[in-house]
Backbone as CSV, one residue per row, in Angstrom:
resi,resn,N_x,N_y,N_z,CA_x,CA_y,CA_z,C_x,C_y,C_z
1,UNK,-52.150,23.181,18.676,-52.959,24.044,18.510,-52.452,25.103,17.338
2,UNK,-53.323,24.951,16.301,-52.992,25.992,15.122,-53.171,27.325,15.354
3,UNK,-51.923,28.391,15.503,-52.152,29.405,15.733,-51.388,30.474,14.725
4,UNK,-51.954,31.391,14.016,-51.244,32.487,13.045,-51.309,33.768,13.863
5,UNK,-49.669,34.122,13.897,-49.641,35.358,14.621,-49.156,36.294,13.592
6,UNK,-49.510,37.403,13.720,-49.091,38.723,12.729,-49.194,40.172,13.596
7,UNK,-48.559,41.077,13.229,-48.242,42.317,13.922,-49.638,43.113,13.468
8,UNK,-50.302,42.846,14.695,-51.670,43.791,14.866,-51.808,44.323,16.308
9,UNK,-52.703,45.225,16.364,-53.231,45.547,17.903,-54.229,46.531,17.545
10,UNK,-55.190,46.679,18.714,-56.429,47.374,18.478,-56.205,48.722,19.171
11,UNK,-56.903,49.818,18.878,-57.050,51.066,19.504,-58.192,51.390,20.001
12,UNK,-58.130,51.844,21.616,-59.201,51.978,22.322,-59.287,53.606,22.722
13,UNK,-58.182,54.316,22.390,-58.537,55.807,22.687,-58.704,55.791,24.401
14,UNK,-59.587,56.694,24.848,-59.639,56.839,26.223,-60.686,55.788,26.898
15,UNK,-61.193,54.834,26.038,-62.289,53.875,26.500,-61.556,53.180,27.667
16,UNK,-62.387,52.663,28.757,-61.811,51.684,29.725,-61.762,50.059,29.268
17,UNK,-62.458,49.755,28.135,-62.741,48.485,27.781,-63.042,48.523,26.390
18,UNK,-62.579,47.323,25.591,-62.533,47.085,24.185,-64.268,47.148,23.853
19,UNK,-65.007,46.576,24.891,-66.585,46.285,24.567,-67.215,47.834,24.354
20,UNK,-66.784,48.753,25.482,-67.102,50.281,25.398,-66.697,50.964,24.124
21,UNK,-65.403,50.758,23.695,-64.974,51.277,22.470,-65.891,50.968,21.246
22,UNK,-66.083,49.667,21.035,-66.651,49.259,20.037,-68.222,49.523,19.890
23,UNK,-68.792,49.636,21.093,-70.266,50.004,21.114,-70.503,51.539,20.953
24,UNK,-69.460,52.409,21.259,-69.881,53.542,21.055,-69.201,54.106,19.917
25,UNK,-68.346,53.631,19.162,-67.478,54.365,17.909,-67.562,53.477,16.798
26,UNK,-67.529,54.016,15.463,-67.396,52.937,14.440,-66.060,52.929,13.867
27,UNK,-65.361,53.657,14.395,-63.709,53.613,13.951,-63.002,53.820,15.365
28,UNK,-61.327,53.350,15.195,-60.398,53.853,16.523,-59.352,54.491,15.731
29,UNK,-58.335,54.928,16.434,-57.330,55.747,15.987,-56.214,54.757,16.501
30,UNK,-54.757,55.507,16.241,-53.586,54.862,16.257,-52.973,55.284,17.535
31,UNK,-53.412,56.006,18.446,-52.925,56.944,19.486,-52.480,56.061,20.597
32,UNK,-53.272,55.221,21.035,-53.303,54.291,22.106,-53.645,52.916,21.960
33,UNK,-53.022,52.031,21.200,-53.375,50.793,20.784,-53.394,49.638,21.814
34,UNK,-54.311,48.677,21.785,-54.303,47.536,22.540,-53.047,46.630,22.178
35,UNK,-52.341,45.829,23.263,-51.592,45.260,22.705,-51.695,43.720,21.830
36,UNK,-53.176,43.350,22.186,-53.391,42.136,21.779,-54.899,42.119,21.272
37,UNK,-54.994,41.617,20.054,-56.534,41.472,19.553,-56.411,39.972,19.012
38,UNK,-57.576,39.064,19.934,-57.544,37.727,19.470,-58.952,37.563,18.720
39,UNK,-58.999,36.931,17.664,-60.010,36.597,16.622,-60.467,35.283,16.981
40,UNK,-61.474,34.929,17.650,-61.921,33.790,17.995,-62.214,33.453,19.597
41,UNK,-63.398,33.337,19.968,-63.583,33.097,21.597,-63.988,31.780,21.857
42,UNK,-63.390,30.652,21.048,-63.404,29.607,21.587,-62.369,29.135,22.569
43,UNK,-62.256,27.640,22.836,-61.116,27.107,23.590,-59.599,27.725,23.440
44,UNK,-59.439,27.851,22.176,-57.719,28.239,21.937,-57.700,29.810,22.127
45,UNK,-58.814,30.400,21.928,-58.928,32.108,22.167,-59.030,32.435,23.490
46,UNK,-59.785,31.461,24.290,-59.820,31.905,25.930,-58.564,31.607,26.481
47,UNK,-57.951,30.227,25.945,-56.675,29.948,26.543,-55.754,30.843,26.389
48,UNK,-55.530,31.380,25.024,-54.392,32.365,24.845,-54.648,33.511,25.659
49,UNK,-55.807,34.062,25.753,-55.969,35.219,26.576,-55.746,34.967,27.993
50,UNK,-56.086,33.877,28.406,-55.606,33.512,29.811,-54.075,33.453,29.993
51,UNK,-53.460,32.649,29.097,-51.807,32.625,29.216,-51.330,33.998,29.386
52,UNK,-51.747,35.140,28.395,-51.295,36.375,28.288,-51.391,37.154,29.365
53,UNK,-52.477,37.062,30.068,-52.855,37.704,31.545,-52.087,37.087,32.408
54,UNK,-52.071,35.823,32.658,-51.450,35.134,34.082,-49.946,35.001,33.750
55,UNK,-49.285,35.066,32.443,-47.726,35.035,32.402,-47.277,36.037,31.647
56,UNK,-47.917,37.153,31.491,-47.009,38.223,30.910,-47.512,39.238,31.949
57,UNK,-46.391,39.860,32.931,-46.597,41.009,33.848,-47.220,42.022,33.140
58,UNK,-46.743,42.561,32.057,-47.037,43.742,31.389,-48.535,43.845,30.829
59,UNK,-49.234,42.806,30.649,-50.249,42.769,30.101,-51.498,42.783,31.069
60,UNK,-52.333,43.552,30.926,-53.624,43.470,31.807,-55.054,43.482,30.847
61,UNK,-56.138,43.038,31.485,-57.263,42.815,30.572,-57.327,43.967,29.669
62,UNK,-57.380,45.233,30.195,-57.705,46.243,29.160,-56.535,46.375,28.118
63,UNK,-55.547,45.650,27.828,-54.742,45.574,26.967,-55.016,44.486,25.536
64,UNK,-56.077,43.765,25.943,-56.357,42.931,24.699,-57.958,42.705,24.836
65,UNK,-58.631,42.283,23.752,-59.776,41.927,23.346,-60.026,40.687,22.384
66,UNK,-61.305,39.912,22.467,-61.445,38.899,22.127,-62.737,39.260,21.023
67,UNK,-62.476,39.035,19.790,-63.630,39.299,18.647,-64.326,38.017,18.531
68,UNK,-65.477,37.719,18.637,-66.282,36.463,18.492,-67.562,36.867,18.048
69,UNK,-68.289,36.187,17.252,-69.588,36.446,16.571,-70.784,36.058,17.599
70,UNK,-70.281,35.290,18.426,-71.533,34.767,19.405,-71.637,35.642,20.401
71,UNK,-72.719,35.311,21.029,-72.978,36.455,22.245,-72.154,35.929,23.432
72,UNK,-71.644,34.747,23.688,-70.956,34.432,24.907,-69.783,33.749,24.356
73,UNK,-68.619,34.137,25.029,-67.440,32.995,24.743,-67.778,31.677,24.882
74,UNK,-67.105,31.075,24.289,-67.176,29.258,24.154,-68.739,28.940,23.945
75,UNK,-69.436,29.891,23.242,-70.812,29.465,22.903,-70.531,28.233,22.022
76,UNK,-70.113,28.299,20.857,-69.955,27.193,19.766,-69.280,25.724,20.478
77,UNK,-68.287,25.932,21.158,-67.938,24.799,21.947,-68.961,23.878,22.738
78,UNK,-69.577,24.960,23.509,-70.654,24.362,24.584,-71.898,23.703,23.743
79,UNK,-72.294,24.509,22.402,-73.408,23.854,21.612,-73.040,22.544,20.896
80,UNK,-71.968,22.854,20.600,-71.468,21.561,19.468,-71.066,20.295,20.457
81,UNK,-70.395,20.381,21.488,-70.345,19.186,22.341,-71.636,18.774,22.744
82,UNK,-72.504,19.425,23.165,-73.718,19.030,23.903,-74.427,18.286,22.533
83,UNK,-74.325,18.713,21.372,-74.994,18.295,20.251,-74.485,16.668,20.036
84,UNK,-73.295,16.405,20.218,-72.858,14.932,20.070,-73.291,13.980,21.278
85,UNK,-73.678,14.555,22.320,-74.079,13.665,23.499,-73.320,13.085,24.114
86,UNK,-71.932,13.577,23.977,-71.166,12.836,24.812,-71.349,13.332,26.200
87,UNK,-70.860,12.609,27.225,-70.788,12.514,28.559,-69.450,13.201,29.401
88,UNK,-68.489,12.357,28.770,-67.032,12.655,29.032,-66.277,13.310,27.659
89,UNK,-65.196,13.995,28.018,-64.537,14.585,26.878,-63.538,13.574,26.368
90,UNK,-62.836,13.545,25.287,-61.889,12.815,24.596,-60.753,12.970,25.018
91,UNK,-60.472,13.813,25.747,-58.970,14.296,26.206,-58.900,14.118,27.657
92,UNK,-57.575,13.987,28.233,-57.334,13.757,29.653,-57.521,14.885,30.411
93,UNK,-57.381,14.685,31.691,-57.605,16.081,32.676,-56.387,17.065,32.464
94,UNK,-55.364,16.643,31.788,-54.290,17.709,32.004,-54.573,18.742,30.809
95,UNK,-55.566,18.507,29.842,-55.921,19.388,28.844,-56.969,20.176,29.102
96,UNK,-57.165,21.609,29.311,-58.195,22.383,29.601,-57.478,23.843,29.279
97,UNK,-58.431,24.861,29.642,-58.047,26.149,29.395,-57.341,27.070,30.361
98,UNK,-56.884,26.185,31.618,-56.010,27.207,32.492,-54.726,27.033,32.082
99,UNK,-54.049,27.912,33.120,-52.508,27.822,32.765,-51.800,26.746,33.409
100,UNK,-51.891,26.339,34.498,-51.475,25.175,35.307,-51.847,23.885,34.602
101,UNK,-50.909,23.101,34.212,-50.899,21.515,34.112,-52.206,20.876,34.861
102,UNK,-52.123,21.355,36.196,-52.980,20.455,37.132,-54.231,21.242,37.332
103,UNK,-54.333,22.420,36.609,-55.712,23.420,36.900,-57.069,22.556,37.252
104,UNK,-57.456,21.662,36.301,-58.418,21.216,36.210,-58.699,20.220,37.460
105,UNK,-57.738,19.508,37.609,-57.655,18.719,38.886,-57.825,19.415,40.305
106,UNK,-57.132,20.677,40.137,-57.068,21.510,41.585,-58.755,21.984,41.702
107,UNK,-59.332,22.341,40.334,-60.577,22.689,40.367,-61.684,21.552,41.045
108,UNK,-61.272,20.565,40.781,-62.123,19.522,41.250,-61.744,19.204,42.700
109,UNK,-60.567,19.419,43.211,-60.446,19.281,44.762,-61.304,20.525,45.319
110,UNK,-61.578,21.543,44.577,-62.374,22.545,45.223,-63.776,22.189,45.158
111,UNK,-64.280,21.821,44.277,-65.525,21.057,44.324,-65.896,20.127,45.362
112,UNK,-64.758,19.148,45.667,-64.854,18.137,46.463,-64.973,19.149,48.030
113,UNK,-63.931,19.976,48.131,-64.176,20.556,49.255,-65.605,21.230,49.697
114,UNK,-66.300,21.665,48.819,-67.738,22.058,49.241,-68.212,21.034,49.771
115,UNK,-68.003,19.704,49.840,-68.662,18.556,50.123,-67.870,18.141,51.780
116,UNK,-66.989,18.927,52.215,-66.439,18.637,53.431,-67.261,18.222,54.702
117,UNK,-68.461,18.378,54.695,-69.273,18.276,55.939,-70.113,16.809,55.363
118,UNK,-69.967,16.150,54.200,-70.555,15.136,53.963,-69.557,13.922,54.360
119,UNK,-70.172,12.791,54.122,-69.284,11.458,54.436,-68.031,11.230,53.644
120,UNK,-67.124,10.730,53.904,-65.934,10.457,53.369,-66.464,9.537,52.016
121,UNK,-67.265,8.707,51.938,-67.942,7.859,51.116,-68.718,8.943,49.929
122,UNK,-69.271,9.955,50.343,-70.120,10.761,49.777,-68.928,11.660,48.878
123,UNK,-67.772,12.224,49.316,-66.958,12.680,48.733,-65.966,12.144,47.576
124,UNK,-65.885,10.689,48.256,-65.167,9.876,46.838,-66.170,9.637,45.730
125,UNK,-67.316,9.552,46.161,-68.093,9.329,44.869,-68.411,10.468,44.108
126,UNK,-68.466,11.809,44.511,-68.499,13.019,43.693,-66.938,12.950,42.873
127,UNK,-65.795,12.498,43.503,-64.595,12.669,42.816,-64.437,11.830,41.717
128,UNK,-64.913,10.565,41.839,-65.010,9.344,40.917,-65.878,9.690,39.519
129,UNK,-66.680,10.546,39.587,-67.651,11.107,38.788,-67.216,11.983,37.830
130,UNK,-66.412,13.079,38.208,-65.732,14.062,37.574,-65.106,13.685,36.551
131,UNK,-64.297,12.501,36.874,-63.341,11.904,35.531,-63.665,10.438,35.168
132,UNK,-63.672,9.965,33.913,-63.713,8.675,33.670,-62.670,7.949,34.236
133,UNK,-62.834,6.448,34.397,-61.822,5.875,34.845,-60.658,5.300,34.010
134,UNK,-60.913,5.651,32.654,-59.850,5.020,31.798,-58.826,5.933,31.817
135,UNK,-59.050,7.183,31.257,-57.651,8.092,30.928,-57.958,9.467,31.736
136,UNK,-58.735,9.436,33.084,-59.291,10.487,33.489,-59.585,11.443,32.572
137,UNK,-60.613,11.224,31.773,-61.480,12.230,30.753,-62.407,12.756,31.696
138,UNK,-62.348,14.311,31.692,-63.353,14.949,32.473,-64.921,14.896,32.040
139,UNK,-65.932,14.832,32.894,-66.972,14.949,32.649,-67.374,16.388,31.876
140,UNK,-68.126,16.135,30.746,-68.338,17.350,29.893,-69.023,18.525,30.964
141,UNK,-70.129,18.588,31.703,-70.431,19.492,32.314,-69.508,20.239,33.309
142,UNK,-68.746,19.272,33.864,-67.637,19.777,34.995,-66.636,20.617,34.110
143,UNK,-66.334,20.285,33.010,-65.261,20.648,32.179,-65.812,22.098,31.934
144,UNK,-66.840,22.254,31.501,-67.508,23.699,31.240,-67.695,24.320,32.296
145,UNK,-67.977,23.762,33.602,-67.898,24.682,34.674,-66.619,25.165,34.936
146,UNK,-65.508,24.372,34.739,-64.161,24.875,34.816,-63.910,26.041,33.836
147,UNK,-64.287,26.103,32.711,-64.232,26.824,31.653,-64.789,28.040,32.096
148,UNK,-65.804,28.068,32.766,-66.804,29.350,33.136,-65.893,30.004,34.209
149,UNK,-65.305,29.124,34.830,-64.321,29.668,35.933,-63.088,30.342,35.530
150,UNK,-62.517,29.875,34.533,-61.346,30.597,33.850,-61.753,32.071,33.286
151,UNK,-63.011,31.830,32.617,-63.177,33.178,32.040,-63.818,34.145,33.146
152,UNK,-64.296,33.617,34.341,-64.570,34.622,35.361,-63.389,35.319,36.024
153,UNK,-62.480,34.489,36.458,-61.264,34.916,37.165,-60.328,35.913,36.527
154,UNK,-60.670,36.122,35.186,-59.927,37.132,34.423,-60.825,37.831,33.627
155,UNK,-62.141,37.921,33.989,-63.061,38.715,33.562,-63.061,38.919,31.993
156,UNK,-62.862,37.928,31.469,-62.627,37.788,29.933,-63.793,38.425,29.214
157,UNK,-65.101,38.025,29.855,-66.497,38.543,29.139,-66.313,39.839,29.126
158,UNK,-65.534,40.795,29.883,-65.501,42.114,29.623,-64.655,42.472,28.453
159,UNK,-64.079,41.383,28.048,-62.720,41.681,26.945,-63.457,41.338,25.497
160,UNK,-64.584,40.668,25.580,-65.342,39.955,24.541,-66.177,41.200,23.669
161,UNK,-65.712,41.378,22.341,-66.444,42.042,21.572,-67.232,41.289,20.399
162,UNK,-68.620,41.178,20.537,-69.270,40.446,19.343,-69.211,40.982,18.254
163,UNK,-68.828,40.356,17.086,-68.616,40.952,15.724,-67.905,39.867,15.231
164,UNK,-67.878,39.875,13.824,-67.075,39.098,12.792,-66.226,39.906,11.968
165,UNK,-65.054,39.552,11.958,-63.872,40.113,11.220,-63.903,39.943,9.900
166,UNK,-64.063,41.115,9.002,-64.298,40.851,7.495,-63.263,41.061,6.677
167,UNK,-62.156,42.002,7.120,-61.244,42.207,6.192,-59.841,42.397,7.233
168,UNK,-58.750,41.939,6.694,-57.710,42.524,7.414,-56.590,43.170,6.653
169,UNK,-56.142,44.678,6.701,-55.283,45.443,5.689,-54.089,45.565,6.186
170,UNK,-53.092,45.192,5.826,-51.721,45.444,6.573,-51.223,47.026,6.256
171,UNK,-50.678,48.008,6.902,-50.203,48.917,6.632,-48.600,49.013,7.005
172,UNK,-47.937,49.975,6.805,-46.529,50.334,7.378,-46.319,49.925,8.610
173,UNK,-47.170,50.668,9.743,-47.017,50.708,11.023,-48.199,50.031,12.010
174,UNK,-49.079,49.380,11.032,-50.169,48.819,11.899,-50.954,48.027,10.826
175,UNK,-51.836,47.351,11.141,-52.905,46.574,10.479,-54.200,47.344,10.676
176,UNK,-55.123,47.350,9.904,-56.477,47.737,10.011,-57.333,46.216,10.079
177,UNK,-58.260,46.267,10.927,-58.977,44.958,11.074,-60.646,45.469,11.033
178,UNK,-61.203,45.260,9.952,-62.563,45.629,10.053,-63.531,44.419,10.689
179,UNK,-64.439,44.891,11.284,-65.160,44.093,12.011,-66.728,44.491,11.923
180,UNK,-67.635,43.664,11.719,-69.096,43.990,11.459,-69.600,43.546,12.749
181,UNK,-70.241,44.371,13.243,-71.020,44.321,14.431,-72.461,43.396,14.147
182,UNK,-73.108,42.799,15.393,-74.329,42.046,14.970,-75.481,42.965,14.428
183,UNK,-75.236,44.303,14.809,-76.306,45.452,13.951,-76.000,45.779,12.653
184,UNK,-75.103,45.239,12.095,-74.566,45.850,10.564,-73.616,46.809,10.803
185,UNK,-73.315,47.471,11.936,-72.479,48.619,11.822,-71.068,47.988,11.750
186,UNK,-69.970,48.903,10.923,-68.661,48.220,10.549,-67.681,49.303,11.558
187,UNK,-66.864,48.566,12.031,-65.967,49.134,13.134,-64.509,48.802,12.473
188,UNK,-63.585,49.946,12.667,-62.188,49.606,11.806,-61.313,49.885,12.965
189,UNK,-60.582,48.539,13.294,-59.865,48.624,14.593,-58.245,48.575,14.023
190,UNK,-57.121,49.317,14.799,-55.834,49.260,14.318,-55.126,48.581,15.452
191,UNK,-54.460,47.621,14.990,-53.711,46.681,16.314,-52.290,46.652,15.918
192,UNK,-51.330,45.902,17.076,-50.101,45.763,16.968,-49.858,44.196,16.994
193,UNK,-50.730,43.530,17.767,-50.468,41.814,17.902,-51.883,41.247,17.868
194,UNK,-51.919,40.303,16.641,-53.231,39.855,16.614,-53.008,38.064,16.518
195,UNK,-54.042,37.524,17.029,-54.013,36.156,16.912,-55.154,35.531,16.417
196,UNK,-55.226,34.731,15.445,-56.000,34.039,14.474,-56.468,32.764,15.409
197,UNK,-57.583,32.593,16.262,-57.898,31.411,16.794,-59.045,30.766,16.436
198,UNK,-58.960,30.533,15.240,-60.596,30.412,14.395,-61.180,29.184,14.521
199,UNK,-60.411,28.142,14.950,-61.239,26.905,15.096,-61.686,26.278,14.127
200,UNK,-62.572,25.481,14.467,-63.383,24.617,13.114,-63.957,25.470,12.129
201,UNK,-64.073,25.122,10.939,-64.425,25.899,9.625,-66.071,25.599,9.803
202,UNK,-67.222,26.214,9.328,-68.452,26.002,9.509,-69.028,24.561,8.976
203,UNK,-69.781,24.078,9.403,-70.348,22.406,9.108,-70.549,22.663,7.462
204,UNK,-70.018,21.367,6.894,-70.072,21.442,5.345,-71.097,20.321,5.108
205,UNK,-71.954,20.628,4.239,-73.010,19.648,3.756,-72.582,19.267,2.443
206,UNK,-72.631,17.827,2.181,-72.173,17.233,0.702,-73.186,17.739,-0.103
207,UNK,-72.693,17.691,-1.471,-73.622,18.205,-2.846,-74.818,17.167,-2.956
208,UNK,-74.731,16.105,-2.493,-76.076,14.984,-2.868,-77.218,15.652,-1.776
209,UNK,-76.868,16.370,-0.653,-78.095,16.874,0.149,-78.560,17.997,-0.418
210,UNK,-79.659,17.765,-1.237,-80.525,18.834,-1.892,-80.954,19.956,-1.054
211,UNK,-81.245,21.473,-1.249,-81.839,22.528,-0.529,-83.158,21.940,-0.027
212,UNK,-83.986,21.184,-0.918,-85.363,20.848,-0.546,-85.280,20.189,0.617
213,UNK,-84.685,18.862,0.819,-84.485,18.168,1.978,-84.024,19.034,3.312
214,UNK,-82.956,19.852,3.179,-82.448,20.144,4.252,-83.556,21.407,4.690
215,UNK,-84.304,22.061,3.938,-85.346,23.179,4.206,-86.561,22.377,5.123
216,UNK,-86.791,21.070,4.561,-87.956,20.179,5.041,-87.242,19.539,6.154
217,UNK,-86.204,19.839,6.676,-85.615,18.996,7.758,-85.403,17.571,8.062
218,UNK,-85.283,17.200,6.508,-84.934,15.918,6.358,-83.542,15.254,6.602
219,UNK,-82.803,16.392,6.451,-81.046,16.250,6.280,-80.892,17.330,7.443
220,UNK,-80.038,17.128,8.353,-79.619,18.179,9.256,-77.938,17.652,9.571
221,UNK,-77.129,18.594,9.823,-75.747,18.417,10.259,-75.963,18.409,11.821
222,UNK,-74.848,17.561,12.182,-74.788,17.269,13.852,-74.712,18.739,14.491
223,UNK,-74.129,19.915,13.955,-73.831,21.045,14.633,-74.777,22.108,14.276
224,UNK,-75.861,21.671,13.464,-77.206,22.598,13.341,-77.618,22.450,14.729
225,UNK,-78.194,23.726,15.027,-78.965,23.987,16.331,-80.354,23.094,16.362
226,UNK,-80.426,22.607,17.677,-81.612,21.452,17.842,-81.640,20.227,17.188
227,UNK,-80.422,19.746,16.944,-80.329,18.281,16.431,-80.772,17.169,17.474
228,UNK,-81.997,16.687,17.410,-82.384,15.753,18.310,-83.416,15.132,17.738
229,UNK,-84.413,14.435,18.532,-85.264,13.615,18.120,-86.539,13.918,19.283
230,UNK,-87.896,14.247,18.551,-88.890,14.813,19.306,-89.861,13.050,19.224
231,UNK,-89.759,12.337,20.372,-90.324,11.197,20.143,-91.727,10.951,21.071
232,UNK,-92.766,11.987,20.405,-94.196,12.101,20.686,-94.385,10.853,20.247
233,UNK,-95.703,10.346,20.340,-96.411,9.161,19.606,-96.193,9.341,17.896
234,UNK,-96.359,10.490,17.727,-96.479,10.664,16.024,-95.301,10.628,15.491
235,UNK,-94.198,10.686,16.329,-92.924,11.002,15.812,-92.048,9.538,15.590
236,UNK,-92.741,8.471,16.083,-91.905,7.211,16.467,-92.020,6.557,14.869
237,UNK,-91.342,5.470,14.830,-91.429,4.433,13.662,-90.549,5.304,12.636
238,UNK,-89.393,5.953,12.869,-88.517,6.509,11.978,-87.295,5.630,11.759
239,UNK,-86.725,5.890,10.668,-85.344,5.336,10.288,-84.441,6.295,10.002
240,UNK,-83.141,6.631,10.575,-82.275,7.636,10.806,-80.783,7.005,10.457
241,UNK,-80.379,7.799,9.333,-79.054,7.514,8.980,-77.926,8.491,9.190
242,UNK,-76.973,8.079,10.096,-75.858,9.070,10.394,-74.614,8.749,9.494
243,UNK,-74.464,9.829,8.642,-73.153,9.693,7.678,-72.037,10.115,8.563
244,UNK,-70.966,9.125,8.543,-69.800,9.810,9.277,-69.344,8.419,9.972
245,UNK,-68.062,8.205,10.224,-67.443,7.353,11.016,-66.485,7.669,11.950
246,UNK,-66.691,8.743,12.259,-65.904,9.363,13.684,-66.323,9.091,14.952
247,UNK,-65.725,9.669,15.807,-66.247,9.734,17.236,-67.687,10.514,17.408
248,UNK,-67.567,11.653,16.734,-68.859,12.489,16.721,-70.223,11.505,16.338
249,UNK,-69.876,11.016,15.248,-71.103,10.060,14.547,-71.499,9.072,15.444
250,UNK,-70.230,8.250,16.292,-70.933,7.276,17.030,-71.255,7.753,18.326
251,UNK,-70.757,8.950,18.937,-71.747,9.649,20.156,-73.047,10.061,19.683
252,UNK,-73.310,10.555,18.342,-74.537,11.014,18.079,-75.535,9.602,17.905
253,UNK,-75.044,8.786,17.383,-75.834,7.226,17.280,-76.406,6.843,18.704
254,UNK,-75.240,6.944,19.727,-75.594,6.450,20.915,-76.847,7.401,21.805
255,UNK,-76.526,8.665,21.308,-77.384,9.805,21.987,-78.932,9.488,21.457
256,UNK,-79.142,9.246,20.104,-80.427,9.103,19.318,-81.192,7.760,19.788
257,UNK,-80.234,6.817,20.030,-80.833,5.618,20.671,-81.405,5.654,21.915
258,UNK,-80.725,6.552,22.724,-81.047,6.711,24.077,-82.490,7.612,24.160
259,UNK,-82.456,8.654,23.325,-83.715,9.502,23.237,-84.719,8.794,22.492
260,UNK,-84.557,7.745,21.786,-85.707,6.707,21.215,-86.497,6.175,22.329
261,UNK,-85.278,5.508,23.126,-86.059,4.936,24.417,-86.322,3.350,23.618
262,UNK,-86.366,2.340,24.770,-86.625,1.098,24.604,-87.712,0.560,23.680
263,UNK,-88.684,1.305,23.813,-90.080,0.949,23.287,-90.176,1.369,21.825
264,UNK,-89.373,2.396,21.426,-89.566,2.930,20.166,-88.920,1.995,18.929
265,UNK,-89.641,2.089,17.771,-89.294,1.298,16.495,-88.140,2.124,15.645
266,UNK,-87.751,2.958,16.278,-86.797,3.947,15.296,-85.861,3.243,15.332
267,UNK,-85.296,3.167,14.015,-83.809,2.245,13.567,-82.996,3.619,13.556
268,UNK,-81.649,3.367,13.963,-80.403,4.415,13.766,-79.434,3.580,13.077
269,UNK,-79.191,4.105,11.944,-77.909,3.380,11.141,-76.734,4.191,10.845
270,UNK,-75.529,3.844,11.167,-74.347,4.355,11.088,-73.722,4.059,9.784
271,UNK,-73.490,5.272,8.900,-73.132,4.987,7.391,-71.550,5.444,7.366
272,UNK,-70.518,4.611,6.991,-69.233,4.993,7.089,-68.653,4.373,6.068
273,UNK,-67.417,4.870,5.693,-66.584,4.368,4.496,-65.825,3.260,4.915
274,UNK,-65.653,2.806,6.299,-64.727,1.797,6.683,-65.312,1.094,7.878
275,UNK,-64.726,-0.031,8.146,-65.403,-0.565,9.500,-65.122,0.099,10.795
276,UNK,-65.798,-0.125,11.759,-65.964,0.559,12.936,-64.568,0.552,13.549
277,UNK,-63.945,1.387,14.107,-62.358,1.421,14.832,-62.595,2.091,16.210
278,UNK,-61.967,1.479,16.886,-61.926,1.824,18.573,-60.963,3.003,18.909
279,UNK,-61.405,3.982,19.191,-60.564,4.858,19.423,-60.931,5.985,20.345
280,UNK,-60.330,6.450,21.512,-60.725,7.069,22.975,-60.394,8.500,22.641
281,UNK,-59.711,8.970,21.758,-59.060,10.555,21.812,-59.459,10.788,20.165
282,UNK,-59.429,12.310,19.980,-59.484,12.867,18.950,-58.072,12.972,17.840
283,UNK,-57.091,12.735,18.763,-55.561,12.964,18.200,-54.717,11.865,18.876
284,UNK,-53.532,11.575,18.042,-52.702,10.591,18.565,-52.231,11.386,19.886
285,UNK,-51.873,10.118,20.907,-51.138,10.632,22.093,-50.127,11.281,22.251
286,UNK,-49.286,11.120,21.014,-48.067,11.890,21.127,-48.431,13.276,21.234
287,UNK,-49.609,13.759,21.193,-49.829,15.171,21.076,-50.712,15.474,22.327
288,UNK,-50.593,14.564,23.141,-51.605,14.488,24.246,-50.761,14.051,25.531
289,UNK,-49.622,14.367,25.724,-48.857,13.955,26.755,-48.547,14.957,27.856
290,UNK,-48.856,14.819,29.242,-48.528,15.569,30.120,-47.115,15.109,30.782
291,UNK,-46.596,16.261,31.829,-45.472,15.870,32.321,-45.023,14.561,32.771
292,UNK,-46.406,14.027,33.517,-46.185,12.695,34.165,-46.096,11.572,33.157
293,UNK,-46.926,11.755,32.086,-46.897,10.733,30.913,-45.633,10.930,30.264
294,UNK,-44.936,11.982,30.222,-43.580,12.087,29.592,-42.267,11.418,30.342
295,UNK,-42.601,11.294,31.788,-41.559,10.697,32.496,-41.702,9.386,32.339
296,UNK,-43.016,8.967,32.099,-43.226,7.232,32.069,-42.527,6.927,30.761
297,UNK,-42.755,7.714,29.925,-42.416,7.462,28.459,-40.834,7.276,28.334
298,UNK,-40.195,8.251,29.108,-38.835,8.326,29.138,-38.130,7.029,30.049
299,UNK,-38.888,6.947,30.991,-38.498,5.605,31.798,-38.499,4.213,30.831
300,UNK,-39.503,4.097,30.205,-39.514,3.216,29.212,-39.014,3.208,28.107
301,UNK,-38.059,3.931,27.936,-37.179,4.231,26.490,-37.555,4.941,25.354
302,UNK,-39.027,5.635,25.828,-39.460,6.593,24.819,-38.802,7.789,24.681
303,UNK,-39.418,8.721,23.852,-38.728,10.161,23.796,-39.453,11.217,24.609
304,UNK,-40.662,10.741,25.248,-41.214,11.743,26.294,-41.704,12.720,25.433
305,UNK,-41.894,13.996,25.823,-42.260,15.279,25.181,-41.440,15.529,23.977
């Protein structure tokens, strides 16, 4: 997880929440600062806020805020993962937004608990569909349900301030953080501790993709909103090229094939610089090892964590 820490904190004055302060004031003072300001409301930002609230006794929700341009926390995560068409995540059950390593599995048990009056076979069926059979990769909709659970239990939505950080100016005892609200208002925050949890950069379109083709809808990025196919009768007989050789490209190719249907004459082509490679995860397994996997690694002569 790439995290940049610097000395910053936000000032709320007498307001009870960062949302109230940002919605009613265009600037803040240095009299009563928040302890933490997190820039980015994606998986990293939500996880960091959760760890602060659950592992640091002196931190309460009124001590932090999460600045993100989207109307809801995790908005980009949910829309972009949905755009790929993936059914299961590319990481195992030990990787999620909660604090406990087994948090996602415990949540799965709670979901199964709602089926206690059902037959044993039905409960087992529910459990088997929440995780893939290979590396216990969680189903996307179930993972997102757990994400919402993490946000709700710490009321992180009340700590969310919708806006974009446009400038950061260090001073001797604090740093000024300039934030542009959706209505164009500029708010200046003063802070002690800031975490930059910015995630991925905006989608990049290559130079050969001219503006005319983009505006005409002939060229789309996978993370543009509404990427998909409309297969009414007049929309068939297409040829679609997906440029990219990663897991997202493969997921999208399968998604478009499914949307086309068996009777469609639409052709989906995958264009990449190398032969197809089989890969289950986004990153090397050395970066994705839980305590149980570490114990197995050490028992086999490996380095473990």
